[in-house]
DOVEXMAR-91173 format. One record per residue (C-alpha): x, y, z. Coordinates in nm, 3 decimals, padded with zeros to 5 digits, always signed. Example, Ala and Ser with C-alpha at 12.3 -4.5 7.8 and 13.67 -1.06 7.14 Angstrom:
<atoms>
ATOM         X         Y         Z
ATOM   +01.230   -00.450   +00.780
ATOM   +01.367   -00.106   +00.714
</atoms>
This chain:
<atoms>
ATOM         X         Y         Z
ATOM   +10.291   +13.755   +05.148
ATOM   +10.217   +13.430   +04.976
ATOM   +10.015   +13.307   +05.279
ATOM   +09.724   +13.529   +05.224
ATOM   +09.424   +13.313   +05.245
ATOM   +09.076   +13.311   +05.101
ATOM   +08.797   +13.447   +05.296
ATOM   +08.521   +13.220   +05.415
ATOM   +08.162   +13.317   +05.343
ATOM   +08.056   +13.371   +05.707
ATOM   +07.960   +13.654   +05.932
ATOM   +07.746   +13.892   +05.725
ATOM   +07.529   +13.615   +05.585
ATOM   +07.465   +13.450   +05.906
ATOM   +07.386   +13.790   +06.077
ATOM   +07.156   +13.893   +05.811
ATOM   +06.957   +13.568   +05.826
ATOM   +06.894   +13.646   +06.186
ATOM   +06.813   +13.994   +06.122
ATOM   +06.455   +14.121   +06.158
ATOM   +06.500   +14.489   +06.204
ATOM   +06.418   +14.801   +06.012
ATOM   +06.550   +14.695   +05.670
ATOM   +06.335   +14.521   +05.429
ATOM   +06.383   +14.147   +05.343
ATOM   +06.443   +14.238   +04.981
ATOM   +06.709   +14.492   +05.075
ATOM   +06.877   +14.232   +05.309
ATOM   +06.874   +13.974   +05.032
ATOM   +07.039   +14.223   +04.797
ATOM   +07.325   +14.302   +05.035
ATOM   +07.368   +13.936   +05.109
ATOM   +07.415   +13.866   +04.743
ATOM   +07.670   +14.156   +04.697
ATOM   +07.867   +14.039   +04.998
ATOM   +07.893   +13.680   +04.859
ATOM   +08.005   +13.816   +04.523
ATOM   +08.257   +14.038   +04.702
ATOM   +08.403   +13.746   +04.894
ATOM   +08.425   +13.531   +04.564
ATOM   +08.592   +13.838   +04.390
ATOM   +08.862   +13.852   +04.684
ATOM   +08.916   +13.473   +04.657
ATOM   +08.967   +13.505   +04.274
ATOM   +09.219   +13.768   +04.311
ATOM   +09.401   +13.579   +04.582
ATOM   +09.417   +13.271   +04.361
ATOM   +09.566   +13.461   +04.070
ATOM   +09.800   +13.639   +04.310
ATOM   +09.944   +13.314   +04.439
ATOM   +10.040   +13.221   +04.081
ATOM   +10.271   +13.512   +04.015
ATOM   +10.617   +13.605   +04.125
ATOM   +10.537   +13.972   +04.192
ATOM   +10.434   +14.021   +04.546
ATOM   +10.371   +14.403   +04.543
ATOM   +09.999   +14.360   +04.611
ATOM   +10.039   +14.146   +04.926
ATOM   +09.997   +14.417   +05.182
ATOM   +09.700   +14.563   +04.998
ATOM   +09.524   +14.230   +04.970
ATOM   +09.575   +14.163   +05.339
ATOM   +09.419   +14.496   +05.421
ATOM   +09.126   +14.435   +05.185
ATOM   +09.067   +14.101   +05.346
ATOM   +09.034   +14.274   +05.689
ATOM   +08.790   +14.525   +05.541
ATOM   +08.576   +14.246   +05.391
ATOM   +08.576   +14.054   +05.711
ATOM   +08.485   +14.366   +05.908
ATOM   +08.176   +14.404   +05.694
ATOM   +08.091   +14.037   +05.752
ATOM   +08.093   +14.090   +06.121
ATOM   +07.848   +14.380   +06.113
ATOM   +07.520   +14.350   +06.297
ATOM   +07.251   +14.488   +06.069
ATOM   +06.948   +14.411   +06.302
ATOM   +06.896   +14.783   +06.362
ATOM   +07.002   +14.912   +06.020
ATOM   +06.741   +15.081   +05.802
ATOM   +06.747   +15.086   +05.422
ATOM   +06.962   +15.403   +05.415
ATOM   +07.235   +15.247   +05.628
ATOM   +07.228   +14.937   +05.403
ATOM   +07.271   +15.169   +05.113
ATOM   +07.582   +15.298   +05.272
ATOM   +07.722   +14.938   +05.312
ATOM   +07.634   +14.870   +04.945
ATOM   +07.827   +15.180   +04.844
ATOM   +08.126   +15.062   +05.053
ATOM   +08.108   +14.718   +04.893
ATOM   +08.090   +14.873   +04.541
ATOM   +08.412   +15.066   +04.621
ATOM   +08.585   +14.754   +04.721
ATOM   +08.463   +14.563   +04.418
ATOM   +08.626   +14.826   +04.191
ATOM   +08.958   +14.791   +04.392
ATOM   +08.948   +14.415   +04.321
ATOM   +08.888   +14.479   +03.952
ATOM   +09.190   +14.703   +03.943
ATOM   +09.402   +14.455   +04.129
ATOM   +09.287   +14.175   +03.900
ATOM   +09.377   +14.385   +03.590
ATOM   +09.718   +14.448   +03.737
ATOM   +09.769   +14.085   +03.810
ATOM   +09.666   +13.977   +03.466
ATOM   +09.916   +14.224   +03.319
ATOM   +10.193   +14.075   +03.559
ATOM   +10.088   +13.722   +03.449
ATOM   +10.126   +13.811   +03.077
ATOM   +10.463   +13.974   +03.138
ATOM   +10.606   +13.689   +03.356
ATOM   +10.480   +13.444   +03.104
ATOM   +10.677   +13.582   +02.815
ATOM   +11.043   +13.515   +02.819
ATOM   +11.274   +13.812   +02.792
ATOM   +11.431   +13.830   +02.436
ATOM   +11.727   +14.054   +02.345
ATOM   +11.914   +14.116   +02.018
ATOM   +12.274   +14.058   +01.974
ATOM   +12.453   +14.197   +01.660
ATOM   +12.701   +13.938   +01.553
ATOM   +12.982   +13.922   +01.294
ATOM   +13.181   +13.618   +01.187
ATOM   +13.542   +13.661   +01.108
ATOM   +13.720   +13.378   +00.925
ATOM   +14.089   +13.378   +01.024
ATOM   +14.134   +13.002   +00.967
ATOM   +14.274   +13.018   +00.608
ATOM   +14.008   +12.762   +00.523
ATOM   +13.695   +12.847   +00.311
ATOM   +13.371   +12.770   +00.507
ATOM   +13.088   +12.625   +00.293
ATOM   +12.852   +12.574   +00.581
ATOM   +12.807   +12.778   +00.898
ATOM   +12.554   +12.728   +01.165
ATOM   +12.476   +12.936   +01.473
ATOM   +12.189   +12.810   +01.682
ATOM   +12.067   +12.762   +02.046
ATOM   +12.275   +12.478   +02.214
ATOM   +11.949   +12.317   +02.352
ATOM   +11.812   +12.297   +02.001
ATOM   +11.841   +11.994   +01.758
ATOM   +11.761   +12.222   +01.468
ATOM   +12.063   +12.391   +01.329
ATOM   +11.860   +12.629   +01.128
ATOM   +11.972   +12.798   +00.800
ATOM   +12.330   +12.759   +00.657
ATOM   +12.449   +13.128   +00.710
ATOM   +12.649   +13.102   +00.386
ATOM   +12.405   +12.925   +00.151
ATOM   +12.328   +13.246   -00.042
ATOM   +12.720   +13.285   -00.117
ATOM   +12.955   +13.041   -00.259
ATOM   +13.149   +13.023   +00.088
ATOM   +13.312   +13.243   +00.339
ATOM   +13.671   +13.253   +00.230
ATOM   +13.954   +13.189   +00.464
ATOM   +14.004   +13.555   +00.553
ATOM   +13.645   +13.680   +00.496
ATOM   +13.391   +13.837   +00.728
ATOM   +13.019   +13.770   +00.751
ATOM   +12.784   +14.015   +00.908
ATOM   +12.490   +13.808   +01.045
ATOM   +12.313   +14.119   +01.168
ATOM   +12.101   +14.036   +01.480
ATOM   +12.042   +13.687   +01.657
ATOM   +11.770   +13.704   +01.921
ATOM   +11.862   +13.548   +02.249
ATOM   +11.601   +13.430   +02.488
ATOM   +11.688   +13.478   +02.855
ATOM   +11.765   +13.142   +03.004
ATOM   +11.879   +13.012   +02.667
ATOM   +12.196   +13.214   +02.634
ATOM   +12.424   +12.922   +02.531
ATOM   +12.446   +12.889   +02.153
ATOM   +12.648   +12.669   +01.936
ATOM   +12.868   +12.755   +01.628
ATOM   +12.948   +12.496   +01.365
ATOM   +13.162   +12.568   +01.056
ATOM   +13.235   +12.310   +00.778
ATOM   +13.485   +12.315   +00.478
ATOM   +13.384   +12.223   +00.126
ATOM   +13.445   +11.844   +00.200
ATOM   +13.195   +11.864   +00.504
ATOM   +13.474   +11.840   +00.760
ATOM   +13.389   +12.033   +01.080
ATOM   +13.645   +12.306   +01.116
ATOM   +13.486   +12.486   +01.414
ATOM   +13.256   +12.351   +01.678
ATOM   +13.212   +12.555   +01.979
ATOM   +12.955   +12.674   +02.235
ATOM   +12.919   +13.052   +02.289
ATOM   +12.727   +13.219   +02.567
ATOM   +12.552   +13.539   +02.463
ATOM   +12.474   +13.740   +02.760
ATOM   +12.313   +14.093   +02.788
ATOM   +12.664   +14.231   +02.797
ATOM   +12.688   +14.149   +02.426
ATOM   +12.392   +14.367   +02.331
ATOM   +12.619   +14.617   +02.169
ATOM   +12.759   +14.357   +01.934
ATOM   +13.023   +14.089   +01.913
ATOM   +13.266   +13.952   +01.655
ATOM   +13.328   +13.576   +01.661
ATOM   +13.687   +13.520   +01.532
ATOM   +13.740   +13.172   +01.399
ATOM   +14.093   +13.047   +01.402
ATOM   +14.264   +12.723   +01.304
ATOM   +14.606   +12.549   +01.337
ATOM   +14.720   +12.336   +01.051
ATOM   +14.978   +12.173   +01.284
ATOM   +14.729   +12.034   +01.540
ATOM   +14.439   +12.031   +01.303
ATOM   +14.226   +12.210   +01.562
ATOM   +14.004   +12.507   +01.545
ATOM   +13.903   +12.747   +01.810
ATOM   +13.716   +13.080   +01.837
ATOM   +13.779   +13.410   +02.012
ATOM   +13.497   +13.657   +02.108
ATOM   +13.583   +14.018   +02.036
</atoms>
Protein backbone atom coordinates (compact mmCIF):
# COMPACT_ATOMS: atom_id res chain seq x y z
CA UNK A 1 0.00 0.00 0.00
CA UNK A 2 2.83 2.40 0.75
CA UNK A 3 4.06 2.24 -2.88
CA UNK A 4 1.21 4.34 -4.22
CA UNK A 5 2.86 6.98 -6.36
CA UNK A 6 2.09 10.48 -7.42
CA UNK A 7 0.30 11.08 -10.72
CA UNK A 8 2.23 12.93 -13.38
CA UNK A 9 0.47 15.83 -15.05
CA UNK A 10 0.24 14.30 -18.52
CA UNK A 11 -2.43 13.00 -20.85
CA UNK A 12 -5.38 15.33 -20.56
CA UNK A 13 -3.32 18.49 -20.81
CA UNK A 14 -1.40 17.26 -23.86
CA UNK A 15 -4.55 16.01 -25.54
CA UNK A 16 -6.38 19.23 -24.89
CA UNK A 17 -3.61 21.36 -26.27
CA UNK A 18 -3.93 19.43 -29.51
CA UNK A 19 -7.70 19.58 -29.58
CA UNK A 20 -9.50 21.82 -31.98
CA UNK A 21 -12.99 20.32 -31.92
CA UNK A 22 -16.39 21.58 -30.91
CA UNK A 23 -15.53 22.83 -27.43
CA UNK A 24 -14.49 26.44 -27.00
CA UNK A 25 -10.93 27.33 -26.11
CA UNK A 26 -12.16 28.92 -22.91
CA UNK A 27 -13.94 25.74 -21.85
CA UNK A 28 -10.89 23.64 -22.67
CA UNK A 29 -8.67 25.92 -20.59
CA UNK A 30 -11.10 25.66 -17.66
CA UNK A 31 -11.07 21.86 -17.74
CA UNK A 32 -7.29 21.81 -18.13
CA UNK A 33 -6.95 23.89 -14.99
CA UNK A 34 -9.34 21.67 -13.05
CA UNK A 35 -7.47 18.55 -14.10
CA UNK A 36 -4.15 20.07 -13.02
CA UNK A 37 -5.69 20.96 -9.64
CA UNK A 38 -7.08 17.44 -9.28
CA UNK A 39 -3.69 15.87 -9.98
CA UNK A 40 -2.11 18.17 -7.41
CA UNK A 41 -4.84 17.28 -4.91
CA UNK A 42 -4.21 13.57 -5.44
CA UNK A 43 -0.48 14.01 -4.95
CA UNK A 44 -1.00 15.98 -1.73
CA UNK A 45 -3.20 13.22 -0.31
CA UNK A 46 -0.65 10.56 -1.32
CA UNK A 47 2.12 12.51 0.42
CA UNK A 48 0.16 12.76 3.67
CA UNK A 49 -0.87 9.10 3.41
CA UNK A 50 2.77 8.05 3.12
CA UNK A 51 3.48 9.65 6.49
CA UNK A 52 0.92 7.76 8.59
CA UNK A 53 0.85 4.20 9.90
CA UNK A 54 -2.81 3.62 9.03
CA UNK A 55 -3.07 2.00 5.59
CA UNK A 56 -6.86 1.74 5.33
CA UNK A 57 -7.06 4.23 2.43
CA UNK A 58 -4.52 2.43 0.27
CA UNK A 59 -6.92 0.57 -2.00
CA UNK A 60 -9.18 3.59 -2.41
CA UNK A 61 -6.24 5.81 -3.37
CA UNK A 62 -5.09 3.29 -5.96
CA UNK A 63 -8.58 3.23 -7.47
CA UNK A 64 -8.75 7.03 -7.49
CA UNK A 65 -5.37 7.24 -9.21
CA UNK A 66 -6.67 4.98 -11.97
CA UNK A 67 -9.78 7.15 -12.39
CA UNK A 68 -7.73 10.34 -12.63
CA UNK A 69 -5.35 8.76 -15.12
CA UNK A 70 -8.33 7.58 -17.18
CA UNK A 71 -9.58 11.16 -17.37
CA UNK A 72 -6.12 12.23 -18.47
CA UNK A 73 -6.23 9.83 -21.41
CA UNK A 74 -9.53 11.08 -22.81
CA UNK A 75 -9.56 12.47 -26.33
CA UNK A 76 -11.70 15.60 -26.20
CA UNK A 77 -11.30 16.53 -29.85
CA UNK A 78 -14.93 15.73 -30.61
CA UNK A 79 -16.34 16.85 -27.25
CA UNK A 80 -18.76 19.73 -27.15
CA UNK A 81 -19.29 22.02 -24.16
CA UNK A 82 -21.99 19.75 -22.73
CA UNK A 83 -19.66 16.75 -22.74
CA UNK A 84 -16.92 18.78 -21.13
CA UNK A 85 -19.42 19.83 -18.46
CA UNK A 86 -19.89 16.14 -17.70
CA UNK A 87 -16.13 15.76 -17.28
CA UNK A 88 -16.10 18.79 -14.99
CA UNK A 89 -18.88 17.31 -12.86
CA UNK A 90 -16.94 14.05 -12.63
CA UNK A 91 -13.78 15.85 -11.52
CA UNK A 92 -15.72 17.88 -8.96
CA UNK A 93 -16.93 14.61 -7.46
CA UNK A 94 -13.38 13.28 -7.29
CA UNK A 95 -12.19 16.52 -5.68
CA UNK A 96 -14.76 16.07 -2.90
CA UNK A 97 -13.54 12.51 -2.36
CA UNK A 98 -9.98 13.78 -1.97
CA UNK A 99 -11.17 16.41 0.51
CA UNK A 100 -12.82 13.66 2.55
CA UNK A 101 -9.70 11.49 2.47
CA UNK A 102 -7.49 14.40 3.46
CA UNK A 103 -9.75 15.16 6.43
CA UNK A 104 -9.57 11.51 7.50
CA UNK A 105 -5.78 11.48 7.16
CA UNK A 106 -5.39 14.68 9.17
CA UNK A 107 -7.46 13.09 11.94
CA UNK A 108 -5.25 9.98 11.79
CA UNK A 109 -2.10 12.12 11.92
CA UNK A 110 -3.37 13.91 14.99
CA UNK A 111 -4.30 10.65 16.68
CA UNK A 112 -1.01 8.94 15.83
CA UNK A 113 0.96 11.98 16.92
CA UNK A 114 -0.50 11.97 20.41
CA UNK A 115 0.95 9.29 22.71
CA UNK A 116 -1.60 7.15 24.49
CA UNK A 117 -1.88 7.98 28.18
CA UNK A 118 -3.69 5.94 30.81
CA UNK A 119 -4.30 6.44 34.52
CA UNK A 120 -3.11 3.99 37.17
CA UNK A 121 -4.49 4.40 40.72
CA UNK A 122 -1.59 3.82 43.13
CA UNK A 123 -1.37 3.27 46.87
CA UNK A 124 1.89 3.10 48.82
CA UNK A 125 2.04 0.80 51.82
CA UNK A 126 4.98 1.22 54.17
CA UNK A 127 5.78 -2.10 55.82
CA UNK A 128 9.42 -1.28 56.54
CA UNK A 129 9.07 -0.11 60.12
CA UNK A 130 10.98 3.00 59.05
CA UNK A 131 9.38 6.41 58.73
CA UNK A 132 9.71 7.80 55.20
CA UNK A 133 10.31 11.54 54.95
CA UNK A 134 10.81 11.70 51.21
CA UNK A 135 9.07 9.57 48.59
CA UNK A 136 9.35 10.08 44.85
CA UNK A 137 7.61 8.21 42.05
CA UNK A 138 8.54 9.30 38.53
CA UNK A 139 9.25 8.09 35.01
CA UNK A 140 12.54 6.19 34.99
CA UNK A 141 13.69 8.03 31.87
CA UNK A 142 13.28 11.42 33.58
CA UNK A 143 15.90 13.29 35.58
CA UNK A 144 13.15 15.20 37.38
CA UNK A 145 11.96 13.32 40.46
CA UNK A 146 8.98 15.60 40.78
CA UNK A 147 7.19 16.39 44.01
CA UNK A 148 8.01 14.75 47.34
CA UNK A 149 4.81 12.80 47.88
CA UNK A 150 4.91 13.25 51.66
CA UNK A 151 5.92 16.91 51.78
CA UNK A 152 2.45 17.90 53.02
CA UNK A 153 2.67 15.48 55.94
CA UNK A 154 5.40 14.99 58.50
CA UNK A 155 6.26 11.56 57.16
CA UNK A 156 4.79 8.23 56.18
CA UNK A 157 5.23 6.20 59.32
CA UNK A 158 6.67 2.72 59.37
CA UNK A 159 3.29 1.03 59.03
CA UNK A 160 1.40 3.74 57.16
CA UNK A 161 -0.40 3.82 53.82
CA UNK A 162 -0.44 6.65 51.31
CA UNK A 163 -3.04 6.92 48.57
CA UNK A 164 -1.46 8.80 45.66
CA UNK A 165 -4.65 8.65 43.61
CA UNK A 166 -3.76 8.50 39.91
CA UNK A 167 -0.47 8.57 38.09
CA UNK A 168 -0.61 9.06 34.33
CA UNK A 169 1.42 6.62 32.30
CA UNK A 170 2.44 7.34 28.72
CA UNK A 171 2.50 4.29 26.49
CA UNK A 172 6.14 3.58 25.73
CA UNK A 173 7.20 5.10 29.07
CA UNK A 174 5.79 2.41 31.35
CA UNK A 175 8.92 2.08 33.48
CA UNK A 176 8.82 4.29 36.60
CA UNK A 177 11.14 4.62 39.58
CA UNK A 178 10.30 4.67 43.28
CA UNK A 179 12.67 6.21 45.79
CA UNK A 180 12.00 6.50 49.53
CA UNK A 181 14.30 8.11 52.12
CA UNK A 182 14.29 8.18 55.92
CA UNK A 183 14.68 11.27 58.12
CA UNK A 184 18.47 11.23 57.67
CA UNK A 185 18.27 11.16 53.88
CA UNK A 186 19.25 7.50 53.61
CA UNK A 187 17.68 5.72 50.66
CA UNK A 188 15.57 2.89 52.07
CA UNK A 189 13.79 1.93 48.85
CA UNK A 190 14.99 2.33 45.28
CA UNK A 191 13.20 0.26 42.67
CA UNK A 192 11.96 0.34 39.10
CA UNK A 193 8.29 -0.45 38.52
CA UNK A 194 6.62 -1.16 35.21
CA UNK A 195 3.06 0.14 35.10
CA UNK A 196 1.25 -1.65 32.27
CA UNK A 197 -2.32 -1.33 31.10
CA UNK A 198 -3.09 -4.33 33.30
CA UNK A 199 -2.69 -1.97 36.27
CA UNK A 200 -5.48 0.38 35.19
CA UNK A 201 -7.68 -0.95 37.99
CA UNK A 202 -5.10 0.06 40.57
CA UNK A 203 -2.00 -1.24 42.33
CA UNK A 204 -0.55 -1.17 45.83
CA UNK A 205 3.20 -0.82 46.18
CA UNK A 206 4.21 -2.56 49.39
CA UNK A 207 7.59 -1.35 50.66
CA UNK A 208 9.45 -3.83 52.86
CA UNK A 209 12.82 -3.76 54.61
CA UNK A 210 15.20 -6.14 56.38
CA UNK A 211 17.15 -4.76 59.35
CA UNK A 212 19.44 -7.79 59.14
CA UNK A 213 20.62 -7.23 55.57
CA UNK A 214 19.85 -3.50 55.63
CA UNK A 215 18.12 -3.88 52.28
CA UNK A 216 14.73 -2.80 51.06
CA UNK A 217 12.46 -4.21 48.36
CA UNK A 218 8.97 -3.78 47.05
CA UNK A 219 6.03 -6.01 46.21
CA UNK A 220 3.29 -5.07 43.78
CA UNK A 221 -0.16 -6.06 44.95
